[in-house]
C-alpha positions as CSV (number, residue, x, y, z in Angstrom):
1,M,-29.9,-18.2,1.4
2,A,-26.5,-19.9,1.6
3,I,-26.9,-20.7,-2.1
4,W,-27.6,-17.1,-3.1
5,N,-24.6,-16.0,-1.0
6,S,-22.3,-18.5,-2.8
7,I,-23.6,-17.4,-6.2
8,G,-22.9,-13.8,-5.1
9,V,-19.3,-14.6,-4.0
10,V,-18.7,-16.5,-7.3
11,N,-20.0,-13.6,-9.4
12,A,-18.1,-11.1,-7.4
13,T,-14.7,-13.0,-7.9
14,Q,-15.5,-13.1,-11.7
15,G,-16.1,-9.4,-11.8
16,K,-19.9,-9.8,-12.5
17,R,-20.9,-7.0,-10.2
18,D,-24.6,-6.6,-11.2
19,E,-25.1,-10.5,-10.8
20,A,-23.4,-10.4,-7.4
21,V,-25.5,-7.6,-6.2
22,A,-28.6,-9.2,-7.3
23,A,-27.7,-12.6,-5.6
24,F,-26.8,-10.9,-2.3
25,K,-30.1,-9.0,-2.3
26,K,-32.0,-12.3,-3.0
27,A,-30.2,-13.7,0.1
28,L,-31.4,-10.7,2.1
29,A,-34.9,-11.2,0.9
30,V,-34.9,-14.6,2.7
31,S,-32.8,-13.4,5.7
32,P,-32.8,-9.5,6.0
33,Q,-30.0,-9.6,8.7
34,D,-27.7,-12.1,7.0
35,R,-24.2,-10.8,7.6
36,T,-22.6,-12.6,4.6
37,A,-24.9,-10.9,2.2
38,L,-24.7,-7.6,3.9
39,D,-20.9,-7.6,3.8
40,G,-21.0,-8.8,0.2
41,L,-23.0,-5.7,-0.7
42,V,-20.6,-3.5,1.3
43,Q,-17.7,-4.9,-0.7
44,M,-19.6,-4.2,-3.9
45,R,-20.1,-0.6,-2.6
46,E,-23.8,-1.0,-2.7
47,M,-24.2,-0.5,1.1
48,V,-22.4,1.3,3.9
49,K,-21.3,-0.4,7.2
50,L,-21.3,1.7,10.2
51,L,-20.4,1.0,13.8
52,R,-22.5,2.2,16.7
53,N,-19.4,1.8,18.9
54,A,-16.1,2.2,17.1
55,K,-14.5,-0.4,19.4
56,D,-17.2,-3.1,19.1
57,P,-17.4,-4.8,15.7
58,N,-20.6,-6.4,16.8
59,S,-22.3,-3.0,17.0
60,A,-22.2,-2.8,13.2
61,F,-25.3,-1.8,11.2
62,Y,-25.9,-1.3,7.4
63,M,-27.4,1.4,5.3
64,D,-28.1,1.7,1.6
65,L,-26.4,4.5,-0.3
66,P,-29.3,6.9,-0.9
67,T,-30.3,6.7,2.8
68,F,-26.6,7.2,3.9
69,G,-26.4,10.2,1.5
70,Q,-29.5,11.9,3.0
71,M,-28.2,11.2,6.4
72,A,-24.7,12.8,5.4
73,M,-26.4,15.8,4.0
74,R,-28.5,16.4,7.2
75,Q,-25.2,16.1,9.2
76,V,-23.5,18.7,7.0
77,Q,-26.5,21.0,7.7
78,Q,-26.1,20.5,11.4
79,L,-22.3,21.4,11.3
80,V,-22.8,24.6,9.3
81,N,-21.5,26.7,12.2
82,D,-18.5,24.6,12.8
83,P,-16.0,24.9,9.9
84,E,-13.5,22.7,11.4
85,Q,-15.9,19.8,11.8
86,L,-17.2,20.6,8.2
87,L,-13.8,20.2,6.9
88,N,-13.1,16.9,8.6
89,Y,-16.5,15.5,7.8
90,G,-16.3,16.6,4.2
91,E,-12.8,15.1,3.7
92,Q,-14.0,11.8,5.2
93,L,-17.0,11.7,2.9
94,L,-14.9,12.5,-0.2
95,R,-12.2,10.0,0.8
96,E,-14.7,7.1,1.3
97,G,-16.7,8.1,-1.7
98,Y,-20.1,6.9,-0.5
99,A,-21.7,10.4,-0.4
100,P,-19.8,12.7,-2.7
101,E,-22.6,15.3,-2.9
102,A,-22.6,15.8,0.8
103,G,-18.8,15.9,0.8
104,L,-18.8,18.6,-1.7
105,A,-21.6,20.6,0.1
106,A,-19.4,20.4,3.4
107,M,-16.4,21.7,1.6
108,Q,-18.4,24.5,0.0
109,R,-19.6,25.6,3.4
110,A,-16.2,25.3,4.9
111,V,-14.8,27.7,2.3
112,E,-17.8,30.2,2.8
113,A,-16.7,30.2,6.6
114,R,-13.0,30.3,5.9
115,P,-12.4,31.7,2.4
116,D,-8.6,32.1,3.1
117,D,-8.0,28.8,4.6
118,A,-5.6,26.7,2.4
119,R,-6.9,23.3,3.5
120,A,-10.5,24.3,2.8
121,V,-9.8,25.9,-0.6
122,I,-7.6,23.0,-1.7
123,G,-10.1,20.4,-0.5
124,L,-12.9,22.2,-2.4
125,T,-10.8,22.4,-5.6
126,M,-10.1,18.7,-5.5
127,A,-13.7,17.9,-4.7
128,Y,-14.8,19.8,-7.9
129,R,-12.0,18.3,-9.9
130,T,-12.9,14.7,-8.7
131,Q,-16.6,15.3,-9.7
132,G,-15.6,16.8,-13.2
133,K,-16.5,20.3,-12.3
134,L,-13.3,21.6,-13.7
135,E,-14.1,25.2,-14.2
136,E,-15.4,25.5,-10.8
137,A,-12.2,24.0,-9.6
138,R,-10.2,26.5,-11.5
139,A,-12.4,29.4,-10.2
140,T,-11.8,28.2,-6.8
141,I,-8.0,27.8,-6.7
142,T,-7.0,30.7,-8.9
143,P,-7.9,33.5,-6.4
144,F,-6.0,31.6,-3.8
145,T,-2.8,31.7,-5.9
146,E,-3.4,35.5,-6.4
147,K,-3.7,36.1,-2.6
148,H,-0.9,33.7,-1.7
149,P,1.8,34.0,-4.5
150,E,4.5,32.4,-2.1
151,D,2.4,29.2,-1.2
152,P,3.4,26.5,-3.8
153,R,0.4,24.3,-2.8
154,G,-1.9,26.7,-4.6
155,F,0.0,26.6,-7.8
156,F,0.4,22.8,-7.7
157,F,-3.3,22.2,-7.5
158,L,-3.9,24.9,-10.1
159,A,-1.5,22.7,-12.3
160,T,-3.6,19.6,-11.8
161,V,-6.8,21.4,-12.7
162,C,-5.2,22.8,-15.8
163,N,-3.9,19.3,-16.8
164,A,-7.5,18.0,-16.4
165,L,-8.8,20.9,-18.6
166,G,-6.1,20.1,-21.2
167,D,-4.5,23.6,-20.7
168,A,-0.9,22.6,-21.1
169,E,0.4,26.2,-21.1
170,G,-1.4,27.0,-17.8
171,E,-0.2,23.7,-16.3
172,R,3.5,24.5,-17.4
173,K,3.4,27.9,-16.0
174,A,1.9,26.7,-12.5
175,L,4.4,24.0,-12.3
176,D,7.3,26.4,-13.0
177,R,6.0,28.7,-10.2
178,V,5.9,25.8,-7.8
179,L,9.5,24.9,-8.6
180,E,10.5,28.5,-8.3
181,L,9.2,28.4,-4.7
182,D,10.3,24.9,-3.9
183,P,12.9,23.3,-6.1
184,N,12.8,20.1,-4.1
185,A,9.0,19.4,-4.7
186,Q,9.1,15.8,-5.8
187,Q,5.8,15.4,-7.5
188,P,5.9,18.6,-9.5
189,L,9.5,17.8,-10.6
190,G,8.3,14.4,-11.8
191,I,5.4,16.0,-13.8
192,R,7.5,18.8,-15.2
193,F,10.2,16.6,-16.5
194,G,7.8,13.8,-17.8
195,L,9.0,11.0,-15.5
196,N,7.3,7.7,-14.9
197,D,7.9,4.8,-12.5
198,A,10.1,3.0,-15.1
199,E,12.0,6.0,-16.4
200,H,15.6,5.2,-17.5
201,D,16.2,7.8,-20.3
202,P,19.8,9.1,-19.9
203,A,18.7,12.3,-21.7
204,K,16.3,13.1,-18.9
205,E,18.9,12.1,-16.3
206,S,21.4,14.7,-17.7
207,E,18.6,17.3,-18.0
208,L,17.6,16.8,-14.3
209,A,21.3,16.8,-13.2
210,R,21.8,20.2,-14.9
211,W,18.6,21.6,-13.4
212,A,19.6,20.3,-9.9
213,E,23.1,22.1,-10.3
214,E,21.5,25.4,-11.3
215,R,18.8,25.3,-8.5
216,K,20.8,23.5,-5.9
217,S,18.0,20.9,-5.8
218,W,18.8,17.8,-3.9
219,M,15.5,16.2,-5.0
220,A,16.4,16.7,-8.7
221,Y,19.7,14.9,-8.0
222,I,17.8,12.0,-6.4
223,L,15.5,11.7,-9.4
224,A,18.5,11.7,-11.8
225,S,20.0,8.9,-9.6
226,N,16.8,7.0,-9.7
227,I,16.9,7.1,-13.6
228,A,20.5,5.8,-13.5
229,R,19.5,3.1,-11.1
230,K,16.7,1.9,-13.4
231,R,19.1,1.8,-16.2
232,G,21.5,-0.3,-14.2
233,D,24.2,2.3,-13.9
234,A,25.2,2.0,-10.3
235,K,28.2,4.4,-10.7
236,A,26.1,7.3,-12.1
237,A,23.4,6.6,-9.5
238,L,25.9,6.9,-6.8
239,K,27.4,10.1,-8.4
240,W,24.1,11.9,-8.2
241,A,23.2,10.5,-4.7
242,E,26.5,12.0,-3.4
243,K,25.7,15.3,-5.1
244,S,22.3,15.4,-3.2
245,Y,24.1,14.5,0.0
246,E,26.5,17.5,-0.5
247,I,23.4,19.9,-0.7
248,A,21.5,18.4,2.2
249,P,23.5,16.1,4.5
250,E,20.9,16.4,7.3
251,N,17.9,15.5,5.2
252,E,16.7,12.0,5.9
253,D,15.4,11.3,2.4
254,V,18.8,12.2,1.1
255,V,20.5,9.8,3.5
256,L,18.1,7.0,2.7
257,H,18.8,7.3,-0.9
258,L,22.6,7.5,-0.5
259,T,22.3,4.3,1.6
260,A,20.6,2.5,-1.3
261,A,23.0,3.9,-3.8
262,L,26.0,2.8,-1.9
263,G,24.6,-0.7,-1.5
264,E,24.0,-1.1,-5.1
265,A,27.5,0.2,-6.0
266,R,28.9,-2.1,-3.2
267,D,31.0,0.7,-1.9
268,F,31.3,-0.7,1.7
269,E,34.0,1.6,2.7
270,K,31.8,4.7,2.4
271,M,28.8,2.7,3.8
272,V,30.9,2.2,7.0
273,R,32.4,5.7,7.0
274,I,29.3,7.6,6.2
275,V,26.1,5.8,6.8
276,K,26.9,3.6,9.9
277,P,27.7,6.7,12.1
278,L,24.5,8.3,11.0
279,V,22.5,5.2,11.9
280,E,24.2,5.0,15.4
281,S,23.7,8.7,16.1
282,G,20.0,8.2,16.6
283,K,19.2,11.6,14.8
284,Y,17.0,9.9,12.2
285,S,13.8,7.8,12.2
286,K,13.8,4.1,12.2
287,R,13.5,4.2,8.3
288,L,17.2,4.6,8.2
289,N,17.9,1.6,10.4
290,W,15.5,-0.3,8.3
291,N,17.1,0.7,4.9
292,Y,20.6,0.2,6.2
293,A,19.7,-3.3,7.3
294,Q,18.0,-4.1,4.0
295,V,21.2,-3.0,2.1
296,L,23.4,-5.0,4.4
297,Q,21.2,-8.2,4.0
298,Q,21.1,-7.6,0.2
299,T,25.0,-7.5,0.0
300,G,25.3,-10.8,1.9
301,L,25.8,-9.3,5.5
302,T,22.7,-11.0,6.9
303,D,24.0,-11.4,10.5
304,D,24.9,-7.8,10.6
305,A,21.6,-6.8,9.1
306,I,19.7,-8.8,11.8
307,R,21.7,-7.1,14.5
308,V,20.8,-3.7,13.1
309,L,17.1,-4.6,13.0
310,R,17.1,-6.0,16.6
311,D,18.8,-2.9,17.9
312,A,16.3,-0.7,16.1
313,A,13.3,-2.5,17.7
314,Q,14.6,-1.9,21.2
315,G,12.8,0.6,23.5
316,E,9.6,2.5,22.6
317,V,8.9,1.8,18.9
318,P,5.6,1.6,17.1
319,P,4.0,-1.9,17.3
320,D,3.8,-2.1,13.5
321,F,7.5,-1.6,13.2
322,K,8.3,-4.1,15.8
323,A,6.1,-6.7,14.1
324,A,7.8,-5.9,10.7
325,V,11.2,-6.5,12.3
326,V,10.2,-9.8,13.8
327,Q,8.7,-10.9,10.5
328,T,11.9,-9.8,8.5
329,I,14.2,-11.5,10.9
330,E,12.2,-14.7,10.7
331,A,12.5,-14.4,6.8
332,W,16.2,-13.7,6.9
333,S,16.8,-16.5,9.4
334,G,14.9,-19.0,7.2
335,E,12.0,-19.3,9.5
336,L,9.4,-17.5,7.3
337,T,8.9,-17.9,3.6
338,G,6.6,-16.7,0.9
339,C,4.8,-18.4,-1.9
340,G,6.3,-17.8,-5.4
341,V,2.7,-17.5,-6.9
342,R,0.3,-14.6,-6.2
343,L,-3.1,-15.7,-4.8
344,E,-6.2,-14.5,-6.7
345,V,-7.6,-11.6,-4.6
346,H,-10.5,-9.7,-5.7
347,Q,-10.2,-5.7,-5.9
348,A,-12.8,-5.5,-3.2
349,G,-10.2,-7.3,-0.7
350,F,-11.2,-11.0,-0.4
351,L,-10.0,-14.3,-1.7
352,Q,-11.6,-15.2,-4.9
353,R,-11.0,-19.0,-4.5
354,P,-10.0,-21.3,-1.5
355,V,-6.6,-22.4,-0.7
356,L,-6.3,-26.1,-0.2
357,L,-3.9,-28.7,0.9
358,T,-3.1,-31.5,-1.7
359,I,-2.0,-34.9,-0.5
360,D,-0.7,-37.4,-3.0
361,G,-2.5,-35.3,-5.7
362,E,-5.7,-35.4,-3.8
363,E,-7.3,-32.3,-2.2
364,G,-6.9,-32.7,1.5
365,G,-8.8,-29.8,3.0
366,I,-9.4,-26.1,2.9
367,V,-6.9,-23.9,4.7
368,L,-8.1,-20.5,3.7
369,A,-11.8,-20.1,2.5
370,A,-13.1,-18.4,-0.5
371,G,-14.5,-15.0,0.3
372,A,-12.3,-14.4,3.4
373,K,-11.3,-10.8,3.8
374,V,-7.5,-10.4,3.4
375,P,-5.4,-10.4,5.2
376,T,-6.6,-13.7,6.5
377,A,-4.8,-16.5,8.3
378,G,-5.1,-20.3,8.7
379,G,-3.3,-23.1,10.4
380,F,-3.2,-26.9,10.4
381,P,-1.2,-29.7,12.0
382,W,1.2,-31.9,10.0
383,R,3.1,-35.1,10.5
384,S,6.3,-36.2,8.9
385,K,8.0,-39.5,8.8
386,G,11.4,-37.9,8.4
387,P,13.4,-34.6,9.2
388,E,12.0,-32.9,6.1
389,T,8.6,-32.6,4.4
390,R,6.9,-30.9,1.5
391,I,3.4,-29.4,1.9
392,Q,1.7,-28.9,-1.5
393,L,-1.0,-26.3,-2.0
394,Q,-3.3,-25.2,-4.7
395,Q,-5.9,-22.4,-5.2
396,G,-9.5,-23.5,-6.2
397,E,-11.4,-26.8,-5.8
398,S,-12.1,-29.5,-8.5
399,G,-15.4,-29.0,-10.1
400,G,-15.2,-25.1,-9.6
401,S,-16.1,-22.7,-12.3
402,L,-12.4,-21.8,-12.7
403,E,-9.4,-24.0,-13.4
404,V,-7.6,-25.2,-10.3
405,Q,-4.2,-23.4,-9.9
406,P,-1.5,-25.5,-8.3
407,L,0.9,-23.2,-6.3
408,G,3.8,-25.4,-5.4
409,A,5.1,-26.6,-2.1
410,F,6.4,-25.2,1.2
411,V,9.4,-27.2,2.5
412,V,9.9,-27.7,6.2
413,K,13.2,-28.9,7.6
414,G,14.7,-29.9,10.9
415,I,11.7,-31.9,12.0
416,E,11.7,-34.3,15.0
417,P,9.5,-37.2,13.3
418,A,8.0,-38.3,16.5
419,N,6.0,-35.1,17.0
420,P,3.6,-33.1,14.9
421,I,4.3,-29.7,13.6
422,D,2.0,-26.7,13.6
423,C,1.8,-24.9,10.2
424,H,0.6,-21.3,9.8
425,I,-0.1,-19.4,6.6
426,V,-1.2,-15.8,6.0
427,A,-2.7,-14.4,2.8
428,Q,-1.8,-10.7,2.4
429,Q,-3.7,-8.0,0.8
430,D,-1.4,-8.0,-2.3
431,G,-2.0,-11.7,-2.8
432,S,1.3,-12.9,-1.3
433,L,1.2,-16.0,1.0
434,L,3.5,-16.3,4.0
435,F,4.3,-19.6,5.7
436,R,5.9,-20.6,9.0
437,A,6.0,-23.8,11.0
438,R,6.8,-24.7,14.6
439,Q,7.5,-27.8,16.6
440,G,6.9,-27.2,20.3
441,N,8.6,-24.0,21.1
442,R,11.0,-24.2,18.2
443,N,10.7,-22.4,14.8
444,L,11.5,-24.7,12.0
445,K,13.5,-23.8,8.8
446,V,11.2,-23.3,5.9
447,G,11.4,-22.6,2.2
448,W,9.5,-22.6,-1.1
449,M,9.6,-25.1,-3.9
450,P,8.3,-23.8,-7.2
451,L,5.8,-25.8,-9.3
452,G,7.4,-28.6,-11.1
453,L,10.2,-28.9,-8.7
454,D,7.8,-29.7,-5.8
455,K,7.2,-33.3,-7.2
456,A,10.9,-34.0,-7.9
């Protein structure tokens, strides 16, 4: 059983889906309730993991996709007289992707019950589009745009369907109508002007700026500013950001963008005169405090940035924001560092190979196991004969099917040699690796030493 599970994990990490599924199923033939094999099949989207009690992970049970699809269809039939629940369930099924047929059926019945409901009509349109039923999608959304010619949402989703159909003229007309109704619609603007994430064309920048002036669109000015920023033209980026602020000085997205543009232009006078009072006013969300602090730190004002974050985390704030503030302050204070190399994480969300310590060139023990679902954490004690030490890591083991990848070394400073230190690492979903170390009640200064320099 353990052998088949290991084979399944190895095949999964190498992208061999069919082989991984076969191995996990062989493990289940030996032990039908083996959690490793069951979870492996869930990660391969071959099974569905459900909870009898949402608050109890031990209440999990597993179901193959055909059985789940049949169960979902029965549930849809039971909800036929409750359009709100049909909508909720249909959206859940389509989002998760395990029973798309049942999800489509739920949305169809919701529209039958609420033919004029925007959420239902748009949901059914996108369900048809996702499943390649493009003419059905157009036939669903077009009557909605005719009944609601002032609702930009209908025209936007009509544009997406026309795009999938290859109807460029229909897409252009629909997008133009969206922007007539809402000249600040970001996604339609990006599509209409043919922008991409790395856009830096000065011609498109000028075209957007002219359009922004004609339509009084603060979003078009922001997009023009973004193009200038990508090109490294901080002066032009600030010019368009200020234009957007003239149009919508109360809009949070505008203020956030202006803050970033002022930082890149290193215009501290305007930063203090315009942005600081807005941060202190408390009229905006914590996003503004966060962005303002980031700009301060990037311009070398780390102590000021830390003070801004600490103030923002006071009182009743979401726990995830508070945690992000603590982590950021630790990083800015030198008490948390990242690894300069991304770990190999499978698209299903688990580590492809273990992370190991290396001591004098030899593998000294696994810190994070292969197959662990990310984010995942590990800790280990360490002793040092001096006030500074280096802790070398690698991903993968000798003798494995893939070549070992040395990562480099974490550096720990300010150690009291007589006492051990506690080291802690966290592998994030994006493959980044974070490291911190403590000695007693004291956080130690840590850093990262890239490969090659770690042995210097």
